[in-house]
N, C-alpha and C positions, 0 to 999 in steps of 0.2 A: 723789693722781693719780699716774699714773705719766707720763715724759717725753713718750709719743706723743701722752697724752691733750693736752699741752700746745703741742704744735707743730701748726702749720695744715697742710692739705694740699699746698700750695705748698712750705712749708718741707721737710716730708717728700719729696717730690719734688726740691726742691734737694741733698737730705742723699744722696739714693738716686744722682742725676747723679753727683753729685762724688764718691764712692765708686765708682761704675763706672767712670768715667774712670780715676781714681788706679788701681784695680785693672789695668785692661787696660795701662797704662803700665806700671806695677809688674810683671807678670807676663814683659811682652815685655821689659823691660829687665834683667830678672834672667835670662831665657833667653839672651839676647845676651852677657852680661857672664859668664857661665857658660861658653859656648862660645868667645868670640873674644876673651878677654882672659885674661891670668896670675893674676887676683884667685881667693883662695881664702877659705875660712872664711865668718866672719860679715861679711867687705868688699863680698861680691857681693851679699847683701840689703840690707845698709846703704848701697853706693852706689846700688841699683835704688830705695831707698827716697827717698833725696834727689832723686834725677833726676826719678822720679815725681811728688813733690811740686812741686818747681819747674816742669814742664812740665805739669801737669794744669790744665784750666780750672776755675776756681772759681764755682760758683752760689751764689745766695744770692736767698732771697723778702722784699722790704721793704715795709712797710705805709706808704702815700703817702695823699693827700686824696682819691685817686680810686679807693683801693682796694688790694688787695696786688697787687704785682707782681714777676715772676719777671727777674733779671737775671745776665748771664754777663761773667765778666773774662778774657783769655785772655793769655798772654804774647805769643803770634802775631797778635794782634788789637790795632788803637791803639782805646783807650778802653774803654767799656762796653757792652754790647750788651743789649737789653730783648729777651727771649725770649717769643716770642706776641705 
C-alpha cells in the first residue's frame, strides 16, 4: 500500500491546503528578505522557512462520531475553526 491509499480524501485536502499556504508564504518572504534585507546565502531561505512555518495556517482532518471533519487553526484567529 502506498501512503496515498492510506489517506482519506479530507486528509489529502488538508495536506494540499497546508502545503499551498506554506509555499505562498515561503516564496513571498524569500523574495522580500532577498530584496529588502541585508541577509545573504542560506540565511534567506532559512529565515523564510521559519517565518512561513510560524505564520502558515494548520489544517487537519479528524475522525469524529459524526464522521470526518476538517479543521483549521491559525495564529491570527482565536481557537480552532471547522471548515465546511
